[in-house]
TORLOVEX-376667 format. One record per residue (C-alpha): y, x, z; residue in three letters; residue number from 1. Coordinates in steps of 0.2 Angstrom, whole numbers, always signed. Each point is the difference from the previous one (the first is absolute). Last residue first. Layout:
TORLOVEX-376667
+-------+-------+-------+------+-----+
!     Y !     X !     Z ! type ! seq !
+-------+-------+-------+------+-----+
!     Y !     X !     Z !  Ala ! NUM !
...
+-------+-------+-------+------+-----+
END
This chain:
TORLOVEX-376667
+-------+-------+-------+------+-----+
!     Y !     X !     Z ! type ! seq !
+-------+-------+-------+------+-----+
!   +59 !  +310 !  +219 !  Pro ! 396 !
!    +5 !    -7 !   -17 !  Ala ! 395 !
!    +7 !   -17 !    +2 !  Ser ! 394 !
!   -11 !   -13 !    -9 !  Gly ! 393 !
!    +1 !    -3 !   -19 !  Ala ! 392 !
!   +10 !   -15 !    -4 !  Leu ! 391 !
!    -9 !   -16 !    -6 !  Lys ! 390 !
!    +9 !   -11 !   -12 !  Asp ! 389 !
!    +0 !   -19 !    -5 !  Val ! 388 !
!    -7 !    -7 !   +15 !  Val ! 387 !
!    +3 !   -19 !    -1 !  Lys ! 386 !
!    +6 !    -9 !   +16 !  Ile ! 385 !
!    +0 !   -18 !    +6 !  Arg ! 384 !
!   +11 !    -1 !   +15 !  Ser ! 383 !
!    -6 !    -9 !   +16 !  Ser ! 382 !
!    +4 !   +14 !   +12 !  Ala ! 381 !
!   +17 !    +2 !    -8 !  Thr ! 380 !
!    +6 !   +12 !   -13 !  Leu ! 379 !
!   +18 !    +3 !    -7 !  Ala ! 378 !
!    -1 !    +1 !   -19 !  Lys ! 377 !
!    -3 !   +13 !   -13 !  Glu ! 376 !
!   -12 !   +10 !   +13 !  Ser ! 375 !
!    +0 !   +18 !    +3 !  Tyr ! 374 !
!   -10 !   +11 !   +12 !  Val ! 373 !
!   -13 !   -12 !    +6 !  Val ! 372 !
!   -13 !    +7 !   +11 !  Val ! 371 !
!   -19 !    +4 !    -2 !  Glu ! 370 !
!    -8 !    +7 !   +15 !  Asp ! 369 !
!   -11 !   +15 !    -3 !  Gly ! 368 !
!    +6 !   +10 !   +15 !  Gly ! 367 !
!    +5 !   -11 !   +15 !  Lys ! 366 !
!   +15 !   -10 !    +3 !  Leu ! 365 !
!    +9 !    -7 !   +16 !  Gly ! 364 !
!    +5 !   +16 !    +9 !  Glu ! 363 !
!    +7 !   +17 !    -4 !  Leu ! 362 !
!    +5 !    -3 !   -18 !  Val ! 361 !
!    +7 !   +16 !    -6 !  Gln ! 360 !
!   +12 !    -1 !   -15 !  Val ! 359 !
!    +0 !    +7 !   -17 !  Gln ! 358 !
!   +16 !    -1 !   -11 !  Gly ! 357 !
!    +1 !   +18 !    -7 !  Asp ! 356 !
!   +12 !    +5 !   +13 !  Leu ! 355 !
!   -13 !    -2 !   +14 !  Ser ! 354 !
!    -1 !   -13 !   +13 !  Ser ! 353 !
!    -4 !    +1 !   +19 !  Leu ! 352 !
!    -7 !   -14 !   +10 !  Gly ! 351 !
!    -3 !   -19 !    -4 !  Ile ! 350 !
!    -7 !   -14 !   +11 !  Arg ! 349 !
!    -7 !   -14 !   -10 !  Val ! 348 !
!    +1 !   -19 !    -1 !  Pro ! 347 !
!   -12 !    -8 !   -12 !  Thr ! 346 !
!    +5 !   -13 !   -12 !  Phe ! 345 !
!   -15 !    -7 !    -9 !  Thr ! 344 !
!    -1 !    -1 !   -19 !  Pro ! 343 !
!   -16 !    -9 !    -6 !  Gln ! 342 !
!   -12 !    +9 !   -11 !  Gly ! 341 !
!   -13 !    +0 !   +13 !  Gly ! 340 !
!   +12 !    +8 !   +12 !  Asp ! 339 !
!   +14 !    +9 !    -9 !  Leu ! 338 !
!   +12 !    +8 !   +12 !  Arg ! 337 !
!   +19 !    -4 !    -2 !  Trp ! 336 !
!    +8 !   +13 !   +11 !  Val ! 335 !
!    +9 !    +1 !   +17 !  Gly ! 334 !
!   +16 !    +2 !    +9 !  Val ! 333 !
!    +5 !   -14 !   +11 !  Gln ! 332 !
!   +17 !    -8 !    +3 !  Asp ! 331 !
!    -6 !   -17 !    -7 !  Ala ! 330 !
!    -8 !    +8 !   -16 !  Gln ! 329 !
!    +5 !   +18 !    -5 !  Arg ! 328 !
!   -10 !    +8 !   -14 !  Gln ! 327 !
!    -8 !   +17 !    -3 !  Leu ! 326 !
!    -9 !    +3 !   -16 !  Ala ! 325 !
!   +15 !    +9 !    -8 !  Pro ! 324 !
!    -3 !   +15 !   +12 !  Asn ! 323 !
!   -16 !    +5 !    -8 !  Pro ! 322 !
!   -15 !    -1 !   +12 !  Leu ! 321 !
!    -9 !   +13 !   +11 !  Leu ! 320 !
!   -12 !    -3 !   +14 !  Val ! 319 !
!    +0 !   +15 !   +12 !  Ala ! 318 !
!    -6 !   +18 !    +1 !  Pro ! 317 !
!   +11 !   +11 !   +12 !  Ala ! 316 !
!   +17 !    +5 !    -7 !  Thr ! 315 !
!    +4 !   +15 !   -10 !  Ala ! 314 !
!   +15 !   +10 !    +7 !  Pro ! 313 !
!   +17 !    -5 !    -5 !  Leu ! 312 !
!    +9 !    +7 !   -16 !  Thr ! 311 !
!   +19 !    -1 !    -1 !  Leu ! 310 !
!    +8 !    -4 !   -16 !  Thr ! 309 !
!   +18 !    +5 !    -2 !  Val ! 308 !
!   +12 !    -4 !   -15 !  Glu ! 307 !
!   +16 !   +10 !    +1 !  Ala ! 306 !
!   +18 !    -3 !    -1 !  Leu ! 305 !
!   +13 !   +14 !    -1 !  Glu ! 304 !
!   +13 !    +0 !   +14 !  Gly ! 303 !
!    -1 !   +19 !    +3 !  Thr ! 302 !
!    -4 !   +11 !   -15 !  Ser ! 301 !
!   -16 !    +8 !    -6 !  Leu ! 300 !
!    +4 !   +13 !   -13 !  Gly ! 299 !
!   -16 !   +10 !    +1 !  Gln ! 298 !
!   -14 !    -8 !    +9 !  Pro ! 297 !
!    -3 !    +2 !   +18 !  Leu ! 296 !
!   -18 !    +4 !    +4 !  Thr ! 295 !
!   -11 !    -9 !   +13 !  Asp ! 294 !
!   +13 !   -14 !    +1 !  Leu ! 293 !
!    +5 !    -8 !   +17 !  Ser ! 292 !
!    -1 !   -19 !    +3 !  Val ! 291 !
!   +11 !    -9 !   +13 !  Leu ! 290 !
!    -6 !   -17 !    +4 !  Ala ! 289 !
!   +10 !   -16 !    +3 !  Val ! 288 !
!    -7 !   -17 !    +3 !  Arg ! 287 !
!    +5 !   -16 !    -9 !  Glu ! 286 !
!    +4 !   -18 !    +5 !  Glu ! 285 !
!   +16 !    +0 !   -11 !  Thr ! 284 !
!   +10 !    -7 !   +15 !  Ile ! 283 !
!   -10 !    +7 !   +14 !  Ser ! 282 !
!    +1 !   +17 !    -6 !  Asp ! 281 !
!   -12 !   +10 !   +10 !  Ser ! 280 !
!    +2 !   +13 !   +15 !  Thr ! 279 !
!   -11 !   +14 !    +5 !  Ala ! 278 !
!    +1 !    +9 !   -17 !  Glu ! 277 !
!   -16 !    +7 !    -6 !  Val ! 276 !
!    +1 !   +19 !    -3 !  Arg ! 275 !
!    -7 !   +14 !   -12 !  Ala ! 274 !
!   -10 !   -12 !   -11 !  Val ! 273 !
!    -8 !   +12 !   -13 !  Lys ! 272 !
!    +4 !    +7 !   -17 !  Gly ! 271 !
!    -6 !    +1 !   -18 !  Ser ! 270 !
!   +10 !    -1 !   -16 !  Leu ! 269 !
!    -5 !   -11 !   -15 !  Arg ! 268 !
!   +10 !    +5 !   -16 !  Ala ! 267 !
!    +2 !   -12 !   -15 !  Gly ! 266 !
!   +15 !   -10 !    +8 !  Pro ! 265 !
!   +10 !   +16 !    +3 !  Lys ! 264 !
!   +18 !    -5 !    +4 !  Ser ! 263 !
!    -7 !   -16 !    +9 !  Arg ! 262 !
!   -10 !   +11 !   +11 !  Leu ! 261 !
!   -19 !    -5 !    +2 !  Val ! 260 !
!    -8 !    +5 !   +17 !  Ile ! 259 !
!   -18 !    -1 !    +5 !  Ser ! 258 !
!    -2 !    +0 !   +19 !  Ala ! 257 !
!   -13 !    +7 !   +12 !  Pro ! 256 !
!    +1 !    -8 !   +18 !  Leu ! 255 !
!    +5 !   +13 !   +13 !  Gly ! 254 !
!   +11 !   -12 !   +11 !  Ala ! 253 !
!    -6 !   -17 !    +1 !  Ala ! 252 !
!    +0 !   -17 !    -9 !  Leu ! 251 !
!   -17 !    -8 !    +3 !  Gly ! 250 !
!    +7 !   -18 !    -1 !  Ala ! 249 !
!   +15 !    +0 !   -11 !  Ser ! 248 !
!    -4 !   -14 !   -11 !  Arg ! 247 !
!   +10 !   -14 !    +9 !  Gly ! 246 !
!   +13 !   +12 !    +5 !  Gln ! 245 !
!    +4 !    +4 !   -19 !  Asp ! 244 !
!    +5 !   +18 !    -2 !  Leu ! 243 !
!   +16 !    +9 !    -1 !  Arg ! 242 !
!    -1 !   +19 !    -5 !  Val ! 241 !
!   +13 !   +13 !    +5 !  Arg ! 240 !
!    -5 !   +15 !   -10 !  Ile ! 239 !
!    +2 !   +19 !    +5 !  Trp ! 238 !
!   +11 !   +14 !    -4 !  Leu ! 237 !
!    +1 !   +14 !   +13 !  Ser ! 236 !
!    -2 !   +15 !   -12 !  Leu ! 235 !
!   +17 !    -5 !    -8 !  Pro ! 234 !
!    +9 !    +2 !   +17 !  Glu ! 233 !
!   +15 !   -11 !    -1 !  Ile ! 232 !
!   +19 !    +2 !    +1 !  Leu ! 231 !
!   +15 !   -12 !    +1 !  Arg ! 230 !
!   +18 !    +6 !    -1 !  Leu ! 229 !
!   +16 !    -5 !    +8 !  Val ! 228 !
!    -8 !   -12 !   +12 !  Ala ! 227 !
!   +10 !    -9 !   +13 !  Gln ! 226 !
!    -5 !    +5 !   +18 !  Gly ! 225 !
!   +18 !    +2 !    +6 !  Ala ! 224 !
!   +13 !    -8 !   -12 !  Val ! 223 !
!    +4 !    +6 !   -18 !  Val ! 222 !
!   +16 !    +4 !    -9 !  Thr ! 221 !
!    -2 !    +6 !   -18 !  Ser ! 220 !
!   +10 !   +15 !    -5 !  Gly ! 219 !
!   -15 !    +8 !    -9 !  Thr ! 218 !
!   -13 !   -13 !    -4 !  Glu ! 217 !
!   -11 !   -11 !   +10 !  Ala ! 216 !
!   -17 !    -8 !    -3 !  Asp ! 215 !
!    -9 !   +13 !   -10 !  Arg ! 214 !
!   -18 !    -6 !    -1 !  Ser ! 213 !
!   -17 !    +7 !    -4 !  Ile ! 212 !
!    +2 !   +19 !    +6 !  Val ! 211 !
!   -17 !    +8 !    +0 !  Val ! 210 !
!    -9 !    +9 !   +14 !  Gly ! 209 !
!    -1 !   +15 !   +12 !  Ala ! 208 !
!    +4 !    -6 !   +18 !  Ala ! 207 !
!   +15 !    -3 !   +11 !  Pro ! 206 !
!   +12 !    +3 !   -15 !  Ala ! 205 !
!   +17 !    +5 !    +8 !  Leu ! 204 !
!   +16 !   -10 !    +1 !  Leu ! 203 !
!   +14 !   +12 !    +6 !  Arg ! 202 !
!   +12 !   -10 !   +10 !  Val ! 201 !
!   -12 !    +1 !   +15 !  Asn ! 200 !
!    +2 !   +19 !    +1 !  Asp ! 199 !
!   +18 !    -2 !    +4 !  Arg ! 198 !
!    -5 !   -13 !   +14 !  Gln ! 197 !
!   -13 !   +12 !    +6 !  Gln ! 196 !
!   +13 !   +14 !    +0 !  Arg ! 195 !
!   +12 !   -11 !   +10 !  Leu ! 194 !
!   -14 !    -4 !   +13 !  Gly ! 193 !
!    -3 !   +19 !    +1 !  Ala ! 192 !
!   +18 !    +4 !    +3 !  Arg ! 191 !
!    +1 !   -14 !   +13 !  Glu ! 190 !
!   -14 !    +8 !    +9 !  Ala ! 189 !
!    +8 !   +17 !    -1 !  Ala ! 188 !
!   +16 !    -7 !    +7 !  Leu ! 187 !
!    -9 !    -8 !   +14 !  Arg ! 186 !
!   -10 !   +16 !    +4 !  Gln ! 185 !
!   +17 !   +10 !    +0 !  Thr ! 184 !
!    +8 !   -12 !   +11 !  Asp ! 183 !
!   -15 !    +2 !   +12 !  Gln ! 182 !
!    +2 !   +19 !    -1 !  Arg ! 181 !
!   +18 !    -2 !    +4 !  Ala ! 180 !
!    -3 !   -11 !   +15 !  Ala ! 179 !
!   -13 !   +12 !    +7 !  Ala ! 178 !
!   +12 !   +14 !    -1 !  Leu ! 177 !
!   +14 !   -10 !    +8 !  Asn ! 176 !
!   -12 !    -5 !   +14 !  Ala ! 175 !
!    -6 !   +18 !    +3 !  Asp ! 174 !
!   +18 !    +6 !    +0 !  Ala ! 173 !
!    +4 !   -13 !   +13 !  Thr ! 172 !
!   -15 !    +6 !   +10 !  Ala ! 171 !
!    +6 !   +18 !    -1 !  Val ! 170 !
!   +17 !    -5 !    +5 !  Ala ! 169 !
!    -7 !    -8 !   +15 !  Ala ! 168 !
!    -9 !   +16 !    +5 !  Asp ! 167 !
!   +17 !    +9 !    -1 !  Ala ! 166 !
!    +8 !   -12 !   +11 !  Ser ! 165 !
!   -13 !    +1 !   +13 !  Ala ! 164 !
!    +1 !   +19 !    -1 !  Gln ! 163 !
!   +19 !    -1 !    +2 !  Glu ! 162 !
!    -3 !   -11 !   +15 !  Gln ! 161 !
!   -11 !   +13 !    +8 !  Gln ! 160 !
!   +13 !   +13 !    -2 !  Lys ! 159 !
!   +13 !   -11 !    +8 !  Ala ! 158 !
!   -12 !    -4 !   +15 !  Glu ! 157 !
!    -2 !   +19 !    +3 !  Val ! 156 !
!   +18 !    +3 !    +0 !  Ala ! 155 !
!    +3 !   -14 !   +12 !  Gly ! 154 !
!   -13 !    +6 !   +12 !  Ala ! 153 !
!    +9 !   +17 !    +1 !  Ser ! 152 !
!    -8 !   +15 !    -7 !  Met ! 151 !
!    -6 !   +16 !   +10 !  Phe ! 150 !
!    -8 !   -10 !   +13 !  Lys ! 149 !
!   -17 !    +7 !    -4 !  Gln ! 148 !
!    -6 !   -18 !    -5 !  Ala ! 147 !
!   +16 !    -1 !   -10 !  Gly ! 146 !
!    -5 !   +16 !   -10 !  Leu ! 145 !
!   -17 !    -7 !    -4 !  Glu ! 144 !
!    +8 !   -17 !    -5 !  Val ! 143 !
!   +13 !    +9 !   -10 !  Tyr ! 142 !
!   -14 !   +10 !   -10 !  Arg ! 141 !
!   -10 !   -16 !    -3 !  Arg ! 140 !
!   +16 !    -9 !    -7 !  Ala ! 139 !
!    +4 !   +15 !   -12 !  Thr ! 138 !
!   -17 !    +0 !    -7 !  Ile ! 137 !
!    +0 !   -19 !    -3 !  Ala ! 136 !
!   +17 !    +1 !    -8 !  Ala ! 135 !
!    -6 !   +13 !   -12 !  Leu ! 134 !
!   -15 !   -10 !    -5 !  Glu ! 133 !
!   +11 !   -16 !    -2 !  Ser ! 132 !
!   +12 !   +10 !   -11 !  Arg ! 131 !
!   -14 !    +6 !   -11 !  Ala ! 130 !
!    -7 !   -17 !    -1 !  Gln ! 129 !
!   +17 !    -8 !    -5 !  Ala ! 128 !
!    +2 !   +13 !   -13 !  Asp ! 127 !
!   -17 !    -3 !    -7 !  Arg ! 126 !
!    +3 !   -19 !    +0 !  Arg ! 125 !
!   +16 !    +2 !    -9 !  Gln ! 124 !
!    -8 !   +11 !   -13 !  Ala ! 123 !
!   -14 !   -14 !    -2 !  Gln ! 122 !
!   +13 !   -13 !    -2 !  Ala ! 121 !
!    +9 !   +10 !   -13 !  Ala ! 120 !
!   -16 !    +2 !   -10 !  Ala ! 119 !
!    -4 !   -19 !    +2 !  Val ! 118 !
!   +18 !    -4 !    -6 !  Val ! 117 !
!    -3 !   +11 !   -15 !  Ser ! 116 !
!   -16 !    -9 !    -4 !  Ser ! 115 !
!   +10 !   -17 !    +1 !  Ala ! 114 !
!   +13 !    +7 !   -12 !  Arg ! 113 !
!   -14 !    +4 !   -13 !  Ala ! 112 !
!    -8 !   -17 !    +3 !  Val ! 111 !
!   +17 !    -8 !    -3 !  Ser ! 110 !
!    +3 !   +10 !   -16 !  Ala ! 109 !
!   -17 !    -6 !    -6 !  Glu ! 108 !
!    +5 !   -18 !    +4 !  Leu ! 107 !
!   +16 !    +2 !   -10 !  Ala ! 106 !
!   -10 !    +6 !   -15 !  Thr ! 105 !
!   -13 !   -14 !    +2 !  Ala ! 104 !
!   +13 !   -13 !    +0 !  Arg ! 103 !
!    +7 !    +7 !   -16 !  Glu ! 102 !
!   -17 !    +0 !    -8 !  Asp ! 101 !
!    -3 !   -18 !    +6 !  Leu ! 100 !
!   +17 !    -7 !    -6 !  Asp !  99 !
!    -7 !   -10 !   -15 !  Val !  98 !
!   -18 !    +6 !    -3 !  Pro !  97 !
!    -1 !   -10 !   -16 !  Asp !  96 !
!   -19 !    -4 !    -2 !  Met !  95 !
!   -12 !   +12 !    -9 !  Glu !  94 !
!   -14 !    -4 !   -12 !  Ala !  93 !
!   -18 !    +6 !    -4 !  Leu !  92 !
!    -1 !   +17 !    +9 !  Leu !  91 !
!   -18 !    +5 !    +0 !  Gln !  90 !
!   -10 !    +0 !   +16 !  Gly !  89 !
!   -16 !    -5 !    -8 !  Ala !  88 !
!    +0 !    +2 !   -18 !  Ala !  87 !
!    +7 !   -11 !   -14 !  Val !  86 !
!    -6 !    -7 !   -16 !  Thr !  85 !
!   +14 !    -9 !   -10 !  Asp !  84 !
!    -4 !   -17 !    -7 !  Gly !  83 !
!   +17 !    -8 !    +5 !  Val !  82 !
!   +13 !   +13 !    +3 !  Asp !  81 !
!    +4 !   +14 !   +12 !  Val !  80 !
!   +15 !    +9 !    +7 !  Leu !  79 !
!   +11 !   -15 !    +6 !  Val !  78 !
!   +17 !    +5 !    +7 !  Lys !  77 !
!   +12 !    -4 !   +13 !  Gly !  76 !
!    -6 !   -18 !    +5 !  Val !  75 !
!   +13 !    -8 !   +11 !  Arg !  74 !
!    -4 !    -4 !   +18 !  Gly !  73 !
!    -9 !   -11 !   +13 !  Ala !  72 !
!   -12 !    +9 !   +11 !  Ala !  71 !
!   -19 !    +4 !    -1 !  Thr !  70 !
!    +2 !    +4 !   -18 !  Pro !  69 !
!   -13 !    -5 !   -13 !  Gly !  68 !
!   -17 !    +4 !    -8 !  Ile !  67 !
!   -12 !   -15 !    -1 !  Leu !  66 !
!   -18 !    +8 !    +0 !  Tyr !  65 !
!   -16 !    -7 !    -7 !  Ala !  64 !
!   -18 !    +4 !    +6 !  Arg !  63 !
!   -14 !   -12 !    -5 !  Arg !  62 !
!    +9 !    -2 !   -17 !  Ala !  61 !
!    -3 !   -16 !    -9 !  Glu !  60 !
!   -10 !    -6 !   -16 !  Val !  59 !
!    -1 !   -19 !    +0 !  Thr !  58 !
!   -16 !   -10 !    +1 !  Gly !  57 !
!    -9 !   -15 !    -8 !  Ile !  56 !
!   -16 !    -5 !    +8 !  Gly !  55 !
!   -18 !    -2 !    -3 !  Phe !  54 !
!   -14 !    +0 !   +13 !  Leu !  53 !
!   -18 !    +3 !    -4 !  Ser !  52 !
!   -17 !    -7 !    +5 !  Pro !  51 !
!   -17 !    +8 !    -5 !  Ser !  50 !
!   -12 !   -14 !    +3 !  Leu !  49 !
!   -18 !    +2 !    +4 !  Ser !  48 !
!   -13 !   -12 !    -7 !  Gly !  47 !
!    -8 !   -17 !    +0 !  Val !  46 !
!    +2 !   -12 !   -14 !  Thr !  45 !
!    +7 !   -17 !    -2 !  Ala !  44 !
!    -4 !    -8 !   -17 !  Gln !  43 !
!   +13 !    -6 !   -12 !  Thr !  42 !
!    +6 !   -17 !    -7 !  Val !  41 !
!   +11 !    -6 !   -14 !  Thr !  40 !
!    +4 !   -19 !    +1 !  Val !  39 !
!    +2 !   -14 !   -13 !  Arg !  38 !
!    +3 !   -16 !   +10 !  Thr !  37 !
!   -12 !   -14 !    -6 !  Pro !  36 !
!    +8 !   -13 !   -12 !  Ala !  35 !
!    +6 !   -16 !    +8 !  Leu !  34 !
!   +18 !    +3 !    -4 !  Pro !  33 !
!    -4 !    +4 !   -18 !  Gly !  32 !
!    -9 !   +15 !    -8 !  Ser !  31 !
!   -19 !    -4 !    +1 !  Arg !  30 !
!    -1 !   -17 !    +8 !  Met !  29 !
!   +15 !    -7 !    -9 !  Val !  28 !
!    -5 !    +7 !   -17 !  Val !  27 !
!   -17 !    -7 !    +2 !  Tyr !  26 !
!    +7 !   -17 !    +5 !  Gly !  25 !
!   +12 !    +0 !   -15 !  Leu !  24 !
!   -14 !    +5 !   -12 !  Ala !  23 !
!   -11 !   -14 !    +7 !  Ala !  22 !
!   +14 !   -12 !    -1 !  Ile !  21 !
!    +3 !    +5 !   -18 !  Leu !  20 !
!   -18 !    -1 !    -4 !  Leu !  19 !
!    -1 !   -18 !    +7 !  Val !  18 !
!   +16 !    -5 !    -9 !  Ala !  17 !
!    -8 !    +7 !   -17 !  Leu !  16 !
!   -16 !   -10 !    +3 !  Leu !  15 !
!   +10 !   -15 !    +3 !  Gly !  14 !
!   +11 !    +3 !   -15 !  Leu !  13 !
!   -16 !    +2 !   -10 !  Gly !  12 !
!    -7 !   -16 !    +7 !  Leu !  11 !
!   +15 !   -10 !    -4 !  Arg !  10 !
!    +1 !    +6 !   -18 !  Arg !   9 !
!   -18 !    -4 !    -3 !  Ser !   8 !
!    +3 !   -17 !    +8 !  Trp !   7 !
!   +15 !    -3 !   -12 !  Asn !   6 !
!   -11 !    +6 !   -15 !  Ser !   5 !
!   -14 !   -13 !    +4 !  Pro !   4 !
!   -17 !    +7 !    +3 !  Ile !   3 !
!   -12 !    -2 !   -14 !  Lys !   2 !
!   -17 !    -7 !    +5 !  Met !   1 !
+-------+-------+-------+------+-----+
END
């Protein structure tokens, strides 16, 4: 029996609608909102981690000197320029001495006069001593004659009085001599102080080094403590490195360091941590370490930036995962572990991490567990997933 043409058309349209609905359902289930979430997984492995710390540092001088006067004054002359190499004790600059030289000349004259006063006081004391000795001899003779009734009592008393006066003159001479000597000492101390002031206007290099800054010129007026020149010791250069506090576990003096200077990006220098600062930066949440270089390269300058990588000792064996596998759910750090093909959020306790993206998992996982590293959508415990890629496990 022949099917009417209108029924044929209806049947064809119905079949076409069924096919379209089936295709739409297939598309919805495979790539639409009901499609399984495409994920990339990896397998947790057990091994030791070689953690490292990375930071950006600045080249600084361990020993730097600010050369300036101890009193306000005018710069008389500056004898060196930036970049000059100087020796310890070398004259670098000199302040205007004003009237120090004239005061020194006047003080020298005063010291000479005080010496003359001392000499005069010594001569007076010798004269008084001689008069005292003569008066003592005469008084003894008169006492003896008075005892024999050859001299009156008044004459004997007069000679004894002369002896007492001569002894007093000796005491006066002693006091004058002591005063003259004390005055000489005072003037000598003033002369030494003035010489020290005169020496202080001469700005000398405290150590061998290189001049890095010339902060005042001839004729400039500076105050006490203001720098005229800045000096560093080239052999004392090191790098001040700032490191993230959250990754600074294990930071200690003596750790080996790999250093790349911005001026020499192709050269890797070796060094070690010389000191770890006791205080941290609470604003940037960074710790500060001072790294010394084993060999100073030619042309190293202060202020240059450097990339520093510190190598920590290898850790004990533990479960290792790529850092992207870690997720945070409700203030808990964990991973999405596959359990029978279904994702399950598992809280973990993490340890150290390395610069290549590996992290220790101290609790919550065991070796061989499969965890999600990447998913195209946020996962839930009821999510349908489809594994599209499996990453190789972390190398032990």
